[in-house]
C-alpha positions as CSV (number, residue, x, y, z in Angstrom):
1,M,-22.6,-58.0,-22.3
2,F,-22.5,-61.3,-24.1
3,V,-20.2,-61.7,-27.1
4,G,-19.9,-64.0,-30.1
5,V,-16.8,-63.8,-32.4
6,D,-16.4,-65.3,-35.8
7,G,-13.4,-64.9,-38.2
8,C,-14.1,-62.8,-41.3
9,K,-12.0,-61.6,-44.2
10,K,-11.3,-58.2,-42.6
11,G,-10.5,-59.7,-39.2
12,W,-13.2,-60.7,-36.7
13,L,-17.0,-60.2,-36.8
14,V,-18.3,-59.5,-33.3
15,A,-21.9,-59.8,-32.1
16,F,-22.9,-58.2,-28.9
17,I,-26.0,-58.8,-26.8
18,D,-26.5,-56.5,-23.9
19,E,-28.3,-57.0,-20.6
20,D,-31.5,-55.8,-22.3
21,K,-31.2,-58.4,-25.0
22,N,-30.3,-55.8,-27.7
23,L,-28.2,-57.1,-30.5
24,S,-25.4,-55.2,-32.4
25,H,-22.4,-56.1,-34.5
26,D,-19.0,-54.7,-35.3
27,I,-15.8,-55.7,-37.1
28,I,-12.5,-55.6,-35.3
29,T,-9.1,-56.1,-36.9
30,E,-7.2,-56.9,-33.7
31,L,-8.2,-59.2,-30.9
32,G,-6.9,-56.6,-28.5
33,D,-10.2,-54.8,-29.0
34,L,-11.8,-57.5,-27.0
35,K,-10.1,-56.3,-23.9
36,K,-12.8,-53.6,-23.4
37,F,-15.2,-56.5,-22.7
38,S,-13.2,-57.8,-19.7
39,S,-16.3,-58.6,-17.7
40,S,-18.1,-60.2,-20.6
41,L,-18.5,-63.9,-21.6
42,I,-17.0,-64.3,-25.1
43,L,-17.6,-67.3,-27.3
44,I,-15.3,-67.5,-30.3
45,D,-15.3,-69.9,-33.3
46,M,-11.6,-70.8,-33.3
47,P,-9.6,-73.6,-31.6
48,I,-8.1,-72.8,-28.2
49,G,-5.3,-75.2,-27.3
50,F,-3.5,-77.7,-29.5
51,P,-3.4,-81.5,-29.6
52,E,-0.2,-83.3,-28.7
53,N,-0.3,-86.8,-30.0
54,S,-3.9,-87.4,-31.0
55,Y,-6.8,-85.3,-32.1
56,R,-8.7,-83.4,-29.4
57,Q,-11.6,-85.3,-28.0
58,C,-13.8,-82.2,-28.2
59,D,-13.3,-82.1,-32.0
60,I,-14.1,-85.8,-32.4
61,E,-17.3,-85.5,-30.3
62,A,-18.4,-82.3,-32.1
63,R,-18.1,-84.1,-35.5
64,F,-20.0,-87.1,-34.1
65,L,-22.8,-84.9,-32.6
66,L,-23.4,-83.0,-35.9
67,G,-23.5,-86.2,-37.9
68,K,-22.5,-87.0,-41.5
69,G,-24.1,-83.9,-43.0
70,R,-22.4,-81.2,-41.0
71,S,-19.4,-83.0,-39.3
72,S,-17.0,-81.5,-41.9
73,S,-17.8,-78.0,-40.6
74,V,-15.6,-79.0,-37.6
75,F,-12.0,-78.9,-38.6
76,F,-9.5,-81.0,-36.7
77,T,-7.2,-78.7,-34.8
78,P,-3.6,-79.0,-36.1
79,H,-0.6,-79.7,-33.9
80,E,1.0,-76.5,-32.7
81,K,4.1,-77.0,-34.7
82,A,2.0,-77.5,-37.8
83,A,0.1,-74.3,-37.2
84,Y,3.5,-72.5,-37.1
85,A,4.8,-74.0,-40.3
86,N,5.8,-71.9,-43.3
87,S,3.7,-73.6,-45.9
88,H,0.7,-75.9,-46.2
89,A,3.0,-78.7,-47.4
90,E,5.2,-78.3,-44.4
91,A,2.2,-78.1,-42.0
92,S,0.8,-81.4,-43.4
93,L,4.2,-83.2,-43.1
94,I,4.6,-82.0,-39.4
95,N,1.0,-82.9,-38.6
96,K,1.4,-86.4,-40.0
97,Q,4.4,-86.9,-37.7
98,Y,2.5,-86.0,-34.6
99,L,-1.2,-86.8,-35.4
100,G,-1.0,-89.3,-38.3
101,K,-2.8,-87.1,-40.8
102,G,-2.1,-84.0,-42.8
103,V,-3.7,-80.6,-42.6
104,S,-6.6,-79.7,-44.9
105,I,-6.2,-76.6,-47.0
106,Q,-9.2,-75.1,-45.2
107,T,-7.5,-75.6,-41.8
108,W,-4.3,-74.2,-43.1
109,Y,-6.1,-71.0,-44.2
110,I,-7.2,-70.3,-40.6
111,C,-3.9,-71.2,-38.9
112,K,-3.0,-67.5,-38.8
113,K,-6.1,-66.8,-36.8
114,I,-5.6,-69.9,-34.6
115,K,-2.1,-68.6,-33.7
116,Q,-3.4,-65.0,-33.1
117,L,-6.1,-66.3,-30.7
118,N,-3.9,-68.6,-28.7
119,E,-1.2,-66.0,-28.3
120,F,-3.7,-63.5,-27.3
121,I,-5.3,-65.7,-24.6
122,K,-1.8,-66.5,-23.1
123,E,-1.4,-62.8,-22.6
124,N,-4.9,-62.1,-21.4
125,K,-5.9,-65.0,-19.2
126,H,-8.3,-62.8,-17.2
127,L,-10.7,-62.6,-20.1
128,Q,-13.6,-65.0,-20.2
129,I,-13.0,-66.4,-23.7
130,K,-14.4,-69.9,-24.5
131,E,-14.0,-71.8,-27.7
132,S,-17.3,-72.5,-29.4
133,H,-18.8,-73.6,-32.7
134,P,-21.8,-72.1,-34.5
135,E,-23.1,-75.3,-35.9
136,L,-23.2,-76.8,-32.4
137,C,-25.1,-73.7,-31.1
138,F,-27.6,-74.0,-34.0
139,Y,-27.9,-77.8,-33.3
140,L,-28.9,-77.1,-29.7
141,L,-31.4,-74.3,-30.5
142,N,-32.9,-76.5,-33.3
143,N,-34.2,-79.1,-30.8
144,H,-30.9,-81.0,-30.9
145,Q,-31.0,-81.5,-34.6
146,A,-28.1,-80.6,-36.8
147,F,-28.9,-78.8,-40.1
148,V,-28.6,-80.8,-43.3
149,S,-28.3,-77.6,-45.3
150,N,-25.1,-75.8,-46.0
151,K,-24.8,-72.4,-44.4
152,N,-23.8,-70.8,-47.7
153,T,-27.0,-71.8,-49.6
154,Q,-30.3,-70.0,-49.5
155,T,-31.9,-72.9,-47.7
156,G,-29.1,-72.9,-45.2
157,I,-29.4,-69.2,-44.6
158,A,-33.2,-69.5,-44.2
159,D,-32.8,-72.4,-41.7
160,R,-30.4,-70.4,-39.5
161,K,-32.4,-67.2,-39.7
162,R,-35.5,-69.2,-38.6
163,V,-33.7,-70.4,-35.4
164,I,-32.4,-66.9,-34.6
165,S,-35.9,-65.4,-35.1
166,S,-37.3,-68.0,-32.7
167,I,-35.2,-66.2,-30.0
168,S,-36.0,-62.7,-31.2
169,R,-37.6,-61.4,-34.4
170,D,-35.8,-58.1,-33.8
171,Y,-32.5,-59.8,-34.4
172,L,-33.3,-60.4,-38.0
173,S,-33.7,-56.7,-38.7
174,V,-30.4,-56.0,-36.9
175,I,-28.7,-58.7,-39.0
176,E,-30.1,-57.2,-42.2
177,K,-28.9,-53.7,-41.2
178,T,-25.4,-55.1,-40.4
179,T,-25.3,-56.9,-43.8
180,N,-26.2,-53.6,-45.6
181,N,-23.6,-51.6,-43.6
182,F,-20.6,-53.8,-44.2
183,K,-19.0,-54.6,-47.5
184,R,-19.3,-58.2,-48.7
185,K,-15.5,-58.3,-49.3
186,D,-15.1,-57.7,-45.5
187,V,-17.7,-59.9,-44.0
188,K,-20.2,-62.5,-45.3
189,L,-23.7,-63.1,-44.1
190,D,-22.8,-66.5,-42.6
191,D,-20.1,-64.7,-40.5
192,I,-22.9,-62.5,-39.0
193,L,-25.2,-65.4,-38.4
194,D,-22.5,-67.5,-36.8
195,A,-21.3,-64.7,-34.4
196,T,-24.9,-63.9,-33.5
197,V,-25.9,-67.5,-32.6
198,M,-22.8,-67.7,-30.3
199,A,-23.7,-64.5,-28.6
200,I,-27.2,-65.8,-28.1
201,R,-25.9,-69.0,-26.5
202,A,-23.5,-66.9,-24.3
203,S,-26.5,-65.0,-23.0
204,T,-28.4,-68.0,-21.8
205,F,-26.2,-69.0,-18.8
206,D,-26.8,-72.6,-19.8
207,L,-23.8,-73.6,-21.8
208,K,-23.1,-77.2,-22.8
209,Y,-19.6,-78.6,-23.2
210,L,-17.7,-81.1,-25.2
211,P,-16.2,-83.5,-24.2
212,T,-19.4,-84.5,-22.4
213,K,-17.5,-86.5,-19.8
214,S,-14.8,-83.9,-19.1
215,S,-14.3,-83.3,-15.4
216,K,-13.0,-79.8,-16.1
217,I,-13.4,-76.9,-18.6
218,D,-10.0,-76.2,-20.1
219,N,-8.3,-75.3,-23.4
220,H,-9.6,-78.5,-25.0
221,T,-13.3,-77.8,-24.5
222,I,-16.0,-76.6,-26.8
223,A,-18.9,-74.6,-25.3
224,Y,-22.2,-74.3,-27.1
């Protein structure tokens, strides 16, 4: 089983690809539900590991690779103390002390999930969970070309569906079924597309990593 996980309003949208290349989706509210996939490779769109006194090199390289059009889709991972702050204002103040810049409101909104994931990994080190990023996965599958389109627009959705359909046309019908089965208030189409492309990359056994010159794969590495 190969798994891609993306955060969604209800919790986490999970895409599964089995050994026969069949795709399916589910929503989980607790990361503990991933324990049932102990032998699976899991790619998740959420930072693993915190920076200490400078931004993580993997975040910097990911933004550079995606270029001006999509670099903003990669949020700079906040300092651990900033992630555990009680408010956005406090988080920004702490982050400036350690990293020189504040925390964007978008990053603050996902701090709860960042904390959940990093605490979960500390308690479940046996699981094969790797940090990933959907836009990097799409970049690689799109002939090493980052999308110019925003994933929330009709053009952006069409671009991403085109790449997924190049892997398997059957996946689009599964995505449509999943979209119809789940309420929009719980999960968005881009969550489904993002989780799916990470599951696709997990199933290839040919992952790439950032930083490109890293001598080891650790908690400051993005797989795509």
